[in-house]
Structure formats: C-alpha cells, structure tokens
N, C-alpha and C positions, 0 to 999 in steps of 0.2 A: 172694653171699651171703648169705638171712636168715639175720640169727644168732636162735636160738632164746634163749624170756626167761620169769622165772618171774610175773613180773607186768611190766602195759604200766598206767602211771599217765597218765591222763587229766586233762587240764588247759581248760576253758571258760577264755576270756579276752575282756576288750572293756576297752580304755583303761585297763588298769590294771599301768599300763609296775614302779610302783614296787612296790607292792605283789606283784605277778609276780618283780621280785627276791630280797623277800623268799620265794617261797615256792621258788624256784626251788632257792638256796642252803641250805634244808632238803633237799632231793635231793642236790644236790654231795654232802655229808656223812654220809650212810645207808650206813654199815658194811653194810650187805650189795649188794650192785653186777649180782646178774643180774637188770636190771630199763633198761626202754627211758619217755621220753616223750615224750605226742605232746600238741604246747600246739596248741590249737583256736582260731583267732583270731575272732573272732564279727564283723569287721568297723576292729581298730583306728583313728582316726587319728591317735595318739602316737606318742614313740617304742618301743612294744614287737618290731617288729622286730630292730631296732639290738641290744637286750638277748638279745632270741633266740641274735640272732648272735658274742656272746659266750657262751654257753654252749651251743652247740653243739661248741666250743672244751674243752669239760669234759666233759660225756655224752652217752651216745645220747640226740640228740634227732630230732623230727623234730616239724616249723611246718607245720599245717596253713592258711591265708588265707581267711577267706571274702568273697566281694566284697560281700555286704549281709547287716546286720543281721537275723538273727531276734525278735530279740526275747526275751531267751532263756537260758538255758544247753541248753535240750534237743538240740536241732542239734545246737549242738559238741562234747556229749558223745556226742549217736547219731553223726558225722564220723568223732569219732578214737574209738569203739571201735571201725568199722567198719573202721580200720587200725592196729583193735592185733595181735599179732605174739606177746603173753604169755602164760601159760594165766589166770592171772587179769586184769580188768581193776580200776584201781582207781581213784576219784576223789576228784579232789582240786580242791575253785572255790582259783581265782586270789590269795584275798587269805588264805590260808591255809594252812597248812604241816602237816610232817611229823616227829615226832621223829627224832632219826638213827636210832635204833637200831628202828623202828618195822616195818621192811621183815624186817628179820632175826629180829624176834621172831615172824612171821607164819611166815617159813621153817621156824622148827623146831618148827613144830606140826604135828599130828595132822590132816592133811585131805582123811583117806579119806572121811571122810563129810561132808564139810563143805562147802556148794556160795556162803555169804555169810557176809561174816566182818564186822563192826562195833565199834565202841569206841568209851569215854569219851574229849573233849577236854578241852583245858584251854582257859577263854575269857579273850579276850584284848579290855579295854577303854582304851580312852584311854594303851595301853604300859604297863597293868599289868592284871596275875591279877587275873580279875573275877568269876574261880566255874567249878564241872565243866560241861560239857554232860554230863549223865550218862544215858547211854540205859539201858532195861534190855532182863532175858532173853523173849524172846516164846514162849508157853504151844508147848510140844514138840504136845500133843495138837492144835491147833487155831491155828498162827501168825495163817492168814490170814483168821478170825475176831477173834483175840487185838487185829492191825490194822487192822480196819476199827470194830470196838463202840468204840477207843480211842481214843489218839491215834497220830501219827508219831514216834516212838523212836528212830528211824534219823538222824543227823546223814547227808548223802551224803559230803562228807570224810572218814568215817572206814570207809567202802564199799569189800570187795571182791569181785566174785562174780565166779565161775568164767567166759572165755569163753561154754564152749559154750552153759553157760545163759541167759546172755546173750543171745546168736544166735538164741538156740528165741521170745525175744520179740520180739516190735516195736518195745524200749530205751523211749529215756523220751517221753514221748507230749506231740509238738510243737507239738499246737491252743494259742492264745490263752486259751482256755475254763478252763484249770489251769493256765497259765501260776504259777512260783512256787511249784505243788503236786506239779508230773509227778515228781520224786521219790518223794513216798509213792504218786502214784498207779502206780508198777514194782513197788514192792517189795508192794502190794497182791497186784500181779496176777500177781510171783513167790511170796507165799505161798500164795495159790490155785494155780499152777505142781505146790505139795508141796514147794519149793527149803527146803534143811538150813541152817537161819539159824544163826551160833554168835555168840555175844558174847563180850567179852574188857572184862573190866569193868577196864582198864587205862591210861590216858592217854598216846594213843600220838598225838598232832598236836594243834595248836591252831586256835577258830578265834576268829574277829577280826569282835568286832560294829562295824561305821563306820556312820555316817549315808546310806550313800550302797545297804544295803541293797536287794537285787531287792524283795523283797517288801514288799505294804504290808498295813498292816492297818486297812481300808476297805470301801466296800462291794461293788467290787468283789473285794474276798479272799474275801465272803462266798458270792458271787454266784460266784466257784470254787468251793468248797467243796460248791456245791449241784450245780454240774456233778459234781463227781470221787461225790460219794455220790450222785448220781443213777443211776450208769451201776450200782450194784450192788446200788444198789436195786432196779432193775430182774431181775437178775441172781438174788434173791432171792426164793424160794418162802415158805421159812416163815415164818410172819405173825410170830414171836416177835422172831425174827430181825431179820425188819421195822424190828420196833419200836427193835431196840439200834442201827442204822445209823439212824435218824430220830433218835436219842436222844445221837449223839455231833454228827449236822449240828447241832441245835440248840444241843448245848456250845462247838461254833467256833463259831457265830453269837452266842453272847451272851458268849462269850470278846472277840471282833473287838469288839461295841458298848462292855464295857466298857475295854475297852481305849481306846476311845474317849474315854469317861467318859459316853456316851448308857445310865448306867444302867436307866433307867426303859423304855428299848426293851428292849437288854439282860436285864432281871431275869425274863421270861416264858418265856425261851428256857432259860436257866439251872433254873429252877426244874424245865420236862420233861424236861431233862435225870437234875435231881436224882431225876425220879420214876423213869424209865424207864431208864436209863443202865444200866451194869455197875460193879464196883462201885467200878471206880478212875474211870468219870464222873461219879458221886452225889458222891466225895470231893472231886473237883476244883472240880463246880457250885456242895458247900455252900463248900466254901473262899471262893469271892469271892463266893458271899451273904453270907455273913455278916462279909466282911471289910469289903462295904460298908453293913450293918447299924452296923457298928461306927463307922467312918467318919461314918454316918449324927447317931452318939450321943454 
C-alpha cells in the first residue's frame, strides 16, 4: 500500500558515494519523519549501490539506476520527481545536505498560499564554513521579470515545490544547450506561470564547493546563457523589456570573461549592462568594472 508523504526528496547523483553518505546522513537525522527519499543514479560506476543498500534500512528510500549517463542532473531530477509520492518535491544535490530541522521547520509554516520555497545555505569549502549562499526575496509584483532581468538567486538544494505545480511544467529542460542552467530556466518558467515564491531567510542546509562542480565558467557557459536568454527574448514584445533581457545576458557574459581574467573582452559587455540593466545589474556590473580599475592602478 502506498504511503502518503508530505515531502519527496529527489537526489541526483553520479560517482559521489562518499558525498552521498554525508547527504543521506543529514536525512536520517531529520527531526521530521514524514518524507521519502528518491536517489536517481546517473549511471555511477563506484560503490553507490552498496551505500544505498545500507541506507534503505534506515529510511524510506527508493533507488533508480539509469543505465546511460545523461550528462547532467536534469534527467535524473525529472525521473525522480516523476516517481514522487509527496505533496512537496524537494531537490537536494548529492554533495550537499540539509540541516537536521529543515523539514520540521518547513512543515510548521503556513503553506496555503505558497507554491515554491527556498532558503539560505551555508557554504562549505575545504571542510570549513566559507560563508553564506544568501538568496533574496523575489518581487511579488512580477517574479518573472525579477528573475529574467537579474540573476539566479535560488540554489537548487534549497528548493521545495508543490508536486502538482512541478508536474504542470515540462520539468528541468534536458537539452545540453543549457546544461548547468536548467534550474534557472525552470525557475523563470515557473515564475512566468504565476507560481507563488516564498523565501526563508534562514540557513537550512549546506552547499559544498568542490573542484568537480558540473557548471563551468568559459565560452561554453556563455553559449548556454545565450540560448537561455534567447528563448525568453523571443517571447517578449516590449522593447524596454527586451533591452533588460539583453543587459542581463551582457552581464553574465562579461562576468564569465572576468572570471577567466579576460578583462579586455569582458569590459564592453559589463559597460553595456551597467548602462541598460536593472539597478541590481548596474550595481553588479559597476562593482566588477571598478574592481578591475583598482587592480590596474
């Protein structure tokens, strides 16, 4: 007989058995127990299966093994979500973790007028606390343009979304053209649907920074941003809004070039975003431009 759960925690993984142990331990110790865990394995060749066998004894855990690696987390997340029985789908990367009271804290909130929750994360680097991944509250007036004109403020390992809402979308876009940005793409589409976002200004999980992060910061990432923004640019009719979308793309393009110390190439993009972007984009662009000038002096 199927059990009714409040939360379904979807974990995509690939050859990260040691990280997965840490991740699953954070779920075993949850103070709220009305949840299931769905680990969707993207074709691991390490001892992930053996780890799963041990944790199946400790909690309600379903393991799905994909025989072919899809090249990113989008497909395993979608498959995990398709198998979810909970009212809420929570996403958790296998190298991250939840604080022990996360689910209990969320379960006590008034969720009647909420479709999508996200929260702060503690950043861990080299085993030490490195800072905070602190999102911001989206504009209630228009969360769609807030996300589209600015930057992605929502870390995936903090997200809980109503299952019925998630299933009204096509899920995470699985094309390699936006691999690494499929979460941002989905958040924008959800906002376009009028989903009600709720930001929790509290550290309820940890984000681990490693040397093998899937997202890269090079020309490939710039091309992914171009593909993502072009989709919404083509949907937009208002010329002022088109300019804001273009400015957001210019900012991300310039940022990637600056990240790789290609200041000469990146500067014109940041100058354009500083002129045409939202206040947030202007300030970010000016920060990097002024920082570069200071380094040159």
